[in-house]
C-alpha positions as CSV (number, residue, x, y, z in Angstrom):
1,M,3.3,29.9,-20.6
2,D,1.6,33.3,-19.6
3,L,-0.1,34.2,-16.5
4,K,-3.8,33.7,-17.6
5,T,-3.1,30.2,-19.3
6,M,-1.3,29.2,-15.9
7,Q,-4.0,30.5,-14.0
8,D,-7.0,28.0,-15.8
9,L,-4.2,25.0,-15.3
10,V,-4.4,25.0,-12.1
11,K,-8.0,25.9,-11.9
12,Q,-8.6,23.2,-14.3
13,S,-6.5,20.8,-12.4
14,A,-7.4,21.6,-9.0
15,S,-10.1,18.1,-8.8
16,S,-8.3,15.9,-10.0
17,R,-5.3,17.1,-7.4
18,A,-7.6,17.3,-4.6
19,E,-8.9,13.7,-5.6
20,F,-5.6,12.2,-5.6
21,Q,-4.7,14.0,-2.3
22,N,-7.6,12.0,-0.6
23,H,-6.5,8.7,-2.0
24,Y,-2.9,9.3,-1.1
25,D,-3.3,10.3,2.5
26,E,-5.5,7.2,3.1
27,A,-2.8,4.9,2.3
28,L,-0.2,7.2,4.0
29,R,-2.5,6.9,6.9
30,Y,-3.1,3.0,6.3
31,Y,0.7,3.4,5.8
32,S,1.4,4.3,9.2
33,A,-0.9,2.0,11.3
34,S,-4.0,4.6,11.4
35,N,-6.4,2.4,10.2
36,D,-10.2,3.5,10.1
37,I,-11.1,1.4,13.3
38,V,-8.8,4.2,15.0
39,N,-10.4,7.4,13.6
40,R,-12.4,8.5,16.8
41,N,-9.3,7.7,18.4
42,N,-7.6,10.9,16.8
43,G,-5.6,7.9,14.4
44,R,-3.7,6.8,17.4
45,S,-4.6,2.9,18.8
46,Q,-5.8,2.4,22.4
47,L,-7.0,0.3,24.6
48,N,-10.6,1.7,26.7
49,P,-12.8,-0.8,28.9
50,D,-15.1,1.6,29.6
51,G,-15.8,3.5,26.8
52,K,-19.8,3.4,26.5
53,G,-22.3,3.9,28.7
54,D,-24.3,0.2,28.2
55,P,-24.0,-1.9,31.2
56,L,-23.2,-4.9,29.4
57,R,-20.9,-3.6,26.4
58,R,-18.4,-1.1,28.2
59,A,-15.4,-2.0,26.1
60,D,-14.4,0.5,23.4
61,N,-11.0,-1.3,22.3
62,R,-9.5,0.2,18.8
63,V,-5.9,-1.6,18.0
64,S,-5.2,-0.5,14.2
65,S,-3.6,-3.6,12.3
66,N,0.0,-2.9,10.5
67,F,-0.9,-5.6,7.6
68,Y,-0.2,-2.7,5.0
69,Q,3.0,-1.4,5.9
70,L,4.7,-4.9,6.3
71,M,3.3,-5.7,2.7
72,V,4.6,-2.6,1.5
73,D,7.8,-2.6,3.2
74,Q,8.3,-6.5,2.2
75,E,8.4,-5.9,-1.8
76,A,10.4,-2.5,-1.5
77,G,12.7,-4.9,0.6
78,Y,12.8,-8.0,-1.7
79,L,13.0,-5.7,-4.5
80,A,15.6,-2.8,-4.2
81,T,17.6,-3.9,-0.9
82,T,20.1,-4.2,-3.7
83,A,20.4,-1.7,-6.1
84,P,20.2,-3.3,-9.9
85,T,23.6,-3.1,-11.7
86,I,23.7,-1.2,-15.0
87,D,25.8,-1.9,-17.9
88,V,25.7,0.3,-21.0
89,G,28.4,-1.9,-22.8
90,K,31.5,0.1,-21.6
91,D,33.5,-0.7,-18.6
92,G,34.6,2.8,-18.4
93,D,30.9,4.3,-19.1
94,N,29.2,2.0,-16.6
95,K,32.0,3.3,-13.6
96,L,31.1,6.7,-14.6
97,I,27.5,6.3,-14.3
98,G,27.6,4.4,-10.9
99,Q,29.4,7.4,-10.1
100,V,27.0,9.9,-10.9
101,L,24.3,7.8,-9.7
102,G,26.4,7.5,-6.1
103,D,26.0,5.4,-2.8
104,D,22.3,6.2,-2.3
105,F,21.0,5.4,-5.2
106,G,20.0,1.6,-4.1
107,L,18.5,3.8,-1.1
108,A,16.4,6.3,-2.7
109,L,15.3,3.2,-5.1
110,S,13.8,1.1,-2.1
111,N,12.0,4.6,-1.1
112,T,10.3,4.8,-4.6
113,V,8.7,1.3,-4.5
114,V,6.9,2.7,-1.1
115,E,6.4,6.1,-2.5
116,S,4.4,3.8,-5.5
117,S,2.8,1.7,-3.7
118,N,1.0,4.7,-1.5
119,A,0.6,6.9,-4.5
120,G,0.2,4.7,-7.4
121,R,3.2,6.1,-8.6
122,A,6.4,7.9,-8.0
123,W,8.5,11.2,-9.1
124,W,12.3,11.4,-9.6
125,H,13.4,15.2,-10.3
126,Y,17.1,15.2,-11.7
127,W,19.0,18.6,-12.3
128,V,22.0,20.1,-12.9
129,D,23.3,21.8,-10.2
130,R,25.1,25.5,-9.7
131,D,28.4,23.2,-9.1
132,G,27.8,21.3,-12.1
133,N,27.1,18.1,-10.7
134,F,24.2,16.0,-11.7
135,R,21.4,15.6,-9.0
136,Y,18.4,13.3,-8.8
137,A,15.7,13.2,-5.7
138,L,12.3,11.3,-5.4
139,V,10.1,13.9,-5.2
140,P,6.4,13.1,-3.1
141,A,3.9,11.8,-5.3
142,D,1.4,14.6,-4.2
143,Q,3.1,17.2,-5.3
144,I,3.1,16.3,-9.0
145,T,0.5,17.0,-12.2
146,P,1.3,15.4,-15.2
147,F,0.3,16.3,-18.6
148,Y,0.6,13.8,-21.3
149,A,-0.5,13.9,-24.9
150,T,-3.0,12.2,-26.1
151,N,-1.4,10.1,-29.0
152,L,-0.3,6.8,-28.3
153,D,2.8,6.8,-26.6
154,N,1.5,9.2,-24.0
155,K,4.6,11.8,-24.2
156,L,5.5,13.9,-20.9
157,L,4.9,17.1,-21.9
158,G,4.8,18.9,-18.9
159,V,4.4,18.5,-15.0
160,L,2.9,20.8,-12.3
161,R,4.7,20.8,-9.1
162,S,2.8,22.3,-6.2
163,Y,3.5,22.6,-2.8
164,K,3.0,24.7,-0.1
165,E,5.8,27.5,1.4
166,L,6.4,29.4,4.6
167,D,6.5,33.4,4.1
168,P,8.8,34.2,7.3
169,D,7.8,37.9,7.0
170,T,3.8,37.1,7.8
171,G,4.0,33.4,9.2
172,K,1.7,32.3,6.6
173,Y,1.5,29.5,3.9
174,Y,1.2,30.1,0.4
175,V,1.5,27.3,-2.2
176,V,4.3,27.7,-5.0
177,H,3.5,26.6,-8.8
178,E,6.3,25.2,-10.7
179,Y,5.6,24.6,-14.3
180,W,8.4,22.0,-16.1
181,N,8.3,21.4,-20.0
182,D,10.8,19.9,-22.1
183,N,12.7,23.6,-22.4
184,E,12.4,25.6,-19.7
185,A,10.6,26.1,-15.9
186,Q,8.3,28.9,-14.8
187,F,7.4,29.4,-10.9
188,F,4.5,31.2,-9.9
189,K,3.3,32.3,-5.8
190,Q,-1.0,31.5,-5.2
191,L,-1.9,33.4,-2.0
192,S,-5.2,32.0,-1.4
193,S,-7.1,29.1,-2.6
194,N,-8.3,31.4,-5.4
195,P,-6.6,30.2,-8.8
196,L,-6.8,34.4,-9.3
197,T,-4.4,35.2,-6.7
198,L,-1.8,33.7,-9.1
199,E,1.6,35.6,-9.7
200,P,4.5,35.0,-11.3
201,Y,7.5,34.3,-8.1
202,E,11.1,35.3,-8.8
203,R,12.5,32.8,-7.1
204,V,15.5,31.3,-8.8
205,A,19.0,32.8,-8.5
206,L,20.8,33.8,-11.7
207,Y,24.4,33.1,-10.8
208,D,27.4,33.9,-13.4
209,A,29.8,31.2,-12.8
210,T,32.3,33.7,-14.6
211,A,32.4,36.1,-11.9
212,G,31.2,33.6,-9.2
213,F,28.8,35.1,-7.7
214,E,24.6,36.0,-8.1
215,T,23.6,38.6,-10.7
216,G,19.7,38.4,-10.0
217,V,16.5,36.2,-9.0
218,T,14.1,35.0,-12.3
219,S,11.0,33.5,-12.1
220,T,11.7,31.5,-15.5
221,I,14.7,29.4,-16.4
222,E,15.7,27.1,-19.1
223,H,17.2,24.0,-17.7
224,G,18.8,22.7,-20.9
225,M,17.8,18.7,-20.6
226,G,15.6,18.8,-23.9
227,R,13.2,17.0,-21.8
228,V,11.0,17.4,-18.9
229,P,13.3,16.9,-16.3
230,F,10.7,14.3,-14.3
231,I,10.6,10.4,-14.7
232,E,7.9,8.6,-13.4
233,F,7.8,5.4,-11.5
234,P,4.6,3.9,-12.3
235,K,3.4,1.1,-9.6
236,N,1.0,-0.8,-12.1
237,R,-0.7,-0.1,-15.3
238,Q,-4.0,1.6,-13.9
239,R,-1.8,3.8,-11.2
240,L,-3.2,2.4,-8.0
241,S,-2.4,2.2,-5.0
242,E,-1.4,-0.8,-3.4
243,L,-4.1,-0.5,-0.9
244,H,-6.9,-1.2,-2.7
245,K,-6.1,-4.4,-3.3
246,T,-7.1,-4.9,1.0
247,K,-8.5,-2.3,2.3
248,G,-11.8,-4.4,2.8
249,L,-9.8,-7.0,4.3
250,I,-8.1,-5.1,6.7
251,D,-11.1,-3.3,7.4
252,A,-12.5,-6.8,8.3
253,Y,-10.0,-8.0,10.4
254,D,-9.8,-5.0,12.3
255,D,-13.3,-5.4,13.4
256,I,-13.3,-9.0,14.2
257,Y,-10.5,-8.7,16.2
258,N,-11.1,-5.6,18.1
259,G,-14.8,-6.8,18.6
260,F,-13.2,-9.9,20.2
261,L,-11.2,-7.8,22.7
262,N,-14.1,-5.8,23.9
263,D,-15.9,-9.1,24.3
264,L,-12.4,-10.4,26.4
265,D,-13.2,-6.7,29.0
266,D,-16.9,-7.1,29.0
267,V,-16.9,-11.0,29.7
268,Q,-14.7,-9.9,33.0
269,Q,-18.4,-7.5,34.2
270,V,-21.4,-9.7,35.9
271,V,-24.4,-8.0,35.9
272,L,-26.6,-9.2,38.8
273,V,-30.2,-9.4,38.9
274,L,-32.0,-9.1,41.7
275,K,-35.1,-10.3,42.4
276,N,-37.5,-9.2,45.5
277,F,-34.7,-8.1,47.4
278,G,-35.0,-7.6,51.0
279,G,-33.5,-4.1,51.6
280,T,-33.5,-0.9,49.8
281,K,-30.1,0.1,48.9
282,L,-27.3,-1.8,46.5
283,D,-24.8,-0.6,49.5
284,T,-26.7,-2.7,52.1
285,F,-26.7,-5.5,49.7
286,M,-23.2,-5.4,49.0
287,D,-21.8,-5.3,52.2
288,D,-24.3,-8.3,53.1
289,L,-22.4,-10.2,50.7
290,K,-19.0,-9.5,51.7
291,K,-19.1,-9.9,55.2
292,H,-21.9,-12.0,55.6
293,K,-21.8,-14.4,52.5
294,A,-25.7,-13.9,52.6
295,I,-27.8,-12.2,51.0
296,K,-31.5,-10.9,52.4
297,F,-34.8,-11.7,50.0
298,N,-38.5,-11.4,50.3
299,T,-40.8,-14.2,49.8
300,A,-44.2,-14.3,48.1
301,G,-45.5,-17.6,49.1
302,A,-45.8,-20.1,46.6
303,G,-44.0,-20.3,43.0
304,D,-42.0,-17.3,44.8
305,Q,-38.3,-17.3,42.4
306,S,-36.5,-14.4,44.5
307,G,-32.9,-14.6,44.2
308,V,-30.1,-13.5,42.4
309,D,-29.5,-14.2,38.5
310,T,-26.5,-13.3,36.3
311,L,-26.1,-12.0,33.2
312,Q,-23.1,-12.7,31.2
313,I,-21.7,-12.3,27.3
314,D,-21.0,-15.4,25.6
315,I,-18.1,-15.3,23.1
316,P,-18.3,-17.3,20.1
317,T,-14.3,-18.1,20.1
318,E,-14.3,-21.0,17.7
319,A,-16.1,-18.9,15.0
320,R,-14.3,-15.6,15.6
321,T,-10.8,-17.3,15.4
322,T,-11.8,-18.9,11.8
323,A,-12.8,-15.3,10.8
324,L,-9.4,-14.1,12.1
325,Q,-7.8,-16.9,10.5
326,T,-9.2,-16.8,7.6
327,T,-9.1,-13.2,6.5
328,K,-5.0,-12.6,8.0
329,S,-4.9,-15.4,5.1
330,N,-6.7,-13.3,2.5
331,I,-5.1,-10.2,3.4
332,F,-1.7,-11.6,2.4
333,L,-3.3,-13.7,-0.6
334,Y,-4.8,-11.1,-2.3
335,G,-2.5,-8.1,-1.1
336,Q,0.5,-10.9,-3.1
337,G,2.8,-11.1,0.1
338,V,4.6,-13.5,2.3
339,D,3.0,-14.3,5.8
340,P,5.7,-14.4,8.4
341,A,4.3,-16.9,10.4
342,N,4.5,-19.4,7.6
343,F,8.4,-19.6,7.9
344,E,8.0,-21.6,11.4
345,N,9.5,-24.6,9.5
346,S,13.0,-23.5,9.2
347,N,13.9,-26.6,7.3
348,A,11.6,-25.7,4.4
349,S,13.6,-26.4,1.3
350,G,14.3,-24.3,-1.7
351,V,11.0,-25.6,-3.7
352,A,8.9,-24.7,-0.6
353,I,10.7,-21.3,0.1
354,K,9.9,-20.2,-3.7
355,M,5.9,-21.5,-3.6
356,L,6.2,-19.0,0.0
357,Y,7.5,-16.3,-2.6
358,S,5.4,-16.9,-5.8
359,H,2.9,-14.2,-5.1
360,L,5.6,-11.5,-4.0
361,E,7.3,-12.4,-6.6
362,L,4.8,-12.0,-9.4
363,K,3.5,-8.5,-7.4
364,A,8.0,-7.6,-7.6
365,S,8.2,-8.5,-11.3
366,I,5.6,-6.7,-12.5
367,T,7.1,-3.5,-10.6
368,E,10.5,-4.2,-12.2
369,A,9.0,-4.6,-15.9
370,N,7.8,-0.9,-14.7
371,F,11.1,0.3,-13.1
372,R,13.0,-0.9,-16.0
373,H,11.8,1.8,-18.2
374,S,12.1,4.6,-15.9
375,I,16.0,3.5,-14.5
376,N,16.7,3.4,-18.7
377,D,15.3,7.1,-18.7
378,L,17.4,8.4,-16.2
379,T,20.7,6.3,-17.2
380,R,19.8,8.3,-20.6
381,A,19.7,11.7,-19.0
382,I,23.0,10.7,-17.1
383,M,24.8,9.3,-20.4
384,R,23.8,13.1,-22.1
385,Y,25.3,14.8,-19.4
386,L,29.0,13.0,-19.5
387,G,28.4,13.7,-23.5
388,I,28.5,10.1,-24.4
389,S,27.1,10.6,-28.5
390,D,24.7,7.5,-28.7
391,A,23.1,8.1,-25.4
392,D,19.8,7.8,-27.1
393,S,20.1,4.8,-28.4
394,R,22.7,2.3,-26.8
395,P,21.5,-0.7,-25.5
396,I,21.2,-0.7,-21.8
397,T,21.0,-3.9,-19.5
398,Q,19.8,-4.1,-16.2
399,T,20.2,-7.0,-13.4
400,W,17.5,-6.9,-10.6
401,T,18.7,-9.1,-7.5
402,R,15.9,-10.8,-5.0
403,T,16.5,-10.5,-1.3
404,R,14.8,-13.1,0.8
405,V,15.7,-16.6,3.0
406,E,17.4,-18.6,1.2
407,D,18.0,-22.6,1.0
408,D,21.8,-22.4,0.1
409,L,22.4,-25.8,0.6
410,S,20.2,-26.7,-2.2
411,R,21.7,-23.6,-4.5
412,A,24.9,-25.1,-3.8
413,Q,23.8,-28.4,-4.9
414,I,22.7,-27.1,-8.4
415,V,25.7,-24.9,-8.7
416,A,27.6,-27.7,-8.4
417,T,25.5,-29.9,-10.6
418,V,25.9,-27.7,-13.9
419,A,29.6,-25.9,-13.1
420,N,31.3,-28.4,-15.8
421,F,28.6,-26.9,-18.4
422,T,27.9,-23.2,-17.3
423,S,30.2,-20.1,-18.1
424,K,32.5,-19.0,-15.0
425,K,30.0,-15.7,-15.0
426,A,27.1,-17.7,-14.4
427,I,28.6,-19.9,-11.7
428,A,30.1,-16.7,-9.6
429,K,26.8,-15.2,-9.9
430,A,24.7,-18.1,-8.6
431,N,26.9,-19.4,-6.2
432,P,25.7,-18.9,-2.5
433,I,28.9,-17.8,-0.7
434,V,29.9,-15.2,-3.2
435,T,28.5,-11.7,-2.3
436,D,30.6,-9.8,-5.2
437,W,30.4,-12.1,-8.3
438,Q,32.9,-9.9,-10.5
439,Q,35.7,-9.7,-7.7
440,E,35.3,-13.5,-7.6
441,L,36.2,-13.9,-10.9
442,K,39.5,-11.5,-10.3
443,D,40.0,-13.7,-7.5
444,E,40.0,-16.5,-9.6
445,E,42.0,-15.0,-12.2
446,E,44.7,-13.7,-10.0
447,E,44.9,-17.3,-8.3
448,K,45.5,-19.1,-11.9
449,Q,48.0,-16.7,-12.7
450,A,49.8,-17.5,-9.4
451,D,49.4,-21.4,-10.3
452,P,48.2,-22.0,-13.5
453,F,47.9,-25.9,-12.4
454,A,45.3,-24.6,-9.4
455,G,42.1,-25.0,-9.7
456,G,39.0,-27.1,-11.5
457,D,39.8,-25.7,-15.4
458,D,43.1,-26.9,-16.2
459,E,42.3,-28.7,-19.3
460,P,44.5,-25.9,-21.3
461,F,47.2,-26.9,-18.8
462,Q,46.9,-30.8,-18.8
463,A,49.9,-31.4,-21.6
464,D,52.3,-29.3,-19.8
465,R,51.2,-31.3,-16.6
466,E,51.8,-35.3,-18.1
467,E,55.1,-33.8,-19.3
468,Q,56.3,-32.3,-16.4
469,E,55.0,-35.8,-14.7
470,D,57.3,-37.5,-17.1
471,K,60.3,-35.8,-16.5
472,E,59.9,-36.2,-12.8
473,D,59.6,-39.9,-13.7
474,K,62.4,-40.4,-15.3
475,E,65.0,-37.6,-13.5
476,G,63.9,-40.1,-10.4
477,K,65.0,-43.6,-12.2
478,E,68.5,-42.3,-13.0
């Protein structure tokens, strides 16, 4: 791509990038418990019982709730605490793929659920480093602007990655734009907000593997992946942040809750209304009240209403409590989360627990369906890196595991009931006391080899057992 085309691309995508940035920043604020209610406090929750000049309404407490972060982390923990297992049909290939994915695959996937919940989609970038190792990483979603084909398959044609970088010589920031297509990556530097200041950026070191040292720098590299080396992890079909489901309800809850706090502070402020007070200074009135427990008033004869009245704030406690409970319930309902308060009964049955998780399971299942395609793309990229010939056509099986509160007794009873009619592999996977079902099958096989008559599945050895028992009976009689 020449410089003029790149300048036009950056200029045309500026508005869409700015709009996305606004929505993304808003989601991050709510994820960090900096809801709109605390905008006046620079994003920090703060109690301020004397924040207003109104004598009756002085309190201006602003405390931000954290429902959004709870529900986002809840799905990430439920869906991705245990990384999905990937099976490409050959144990040797599975082992090699697992080694490339590494120990941090599950953590990266969990962070991807959080990122896609806030941004509507997340992005992974993969590459081969200088040492020849396959690498992948989660890229901040606000750095990526994708470009797709307009046909029905929506093929990813290119990715514009934009981010700020500090110039150590001047102490100022400039914007780096990387454009990646299926063949190469080009690097540009933008010195100001004007796209016309865009220029090629020679930032990639050229390395001679044979000689073992750098030979120069360039602004264009051929990555050799054969595809755009970025993988999208969409949260939903519309690429919408999870915040859009509940923002209005969360703001309503904050408004009601903080109004309640303000009233509790204000109700402690009693305003005295003096009629025909027989003095000229309020200090005199307060001194008489403290010392003599008496107040001097002037009288105006018959019908006089001299005295002290009080002004206090009445709190509609029942109405506000109902509103808070209803709003909270709707937040978890429409946000498809699990209210932790519903686990007060520790004796909940397996069916009851599944019902509590039903909305979260629906949301997690949609996320999983979107992520499966992305994980397959990454797996095929690793297979191509490993030199597997049928990398683009071989079937890939993914097994995802949910992490949730379980009724182990109910699960164990189900396993025991179907044990005689189910494969050992399925039983090992469903066994509530087994953490590694593959190791469980290996242990069972080792025990069987050590003692062929041990265990419950002894039909192949039944004839041998009966013959041995008959032999022992005969020897005993003799």
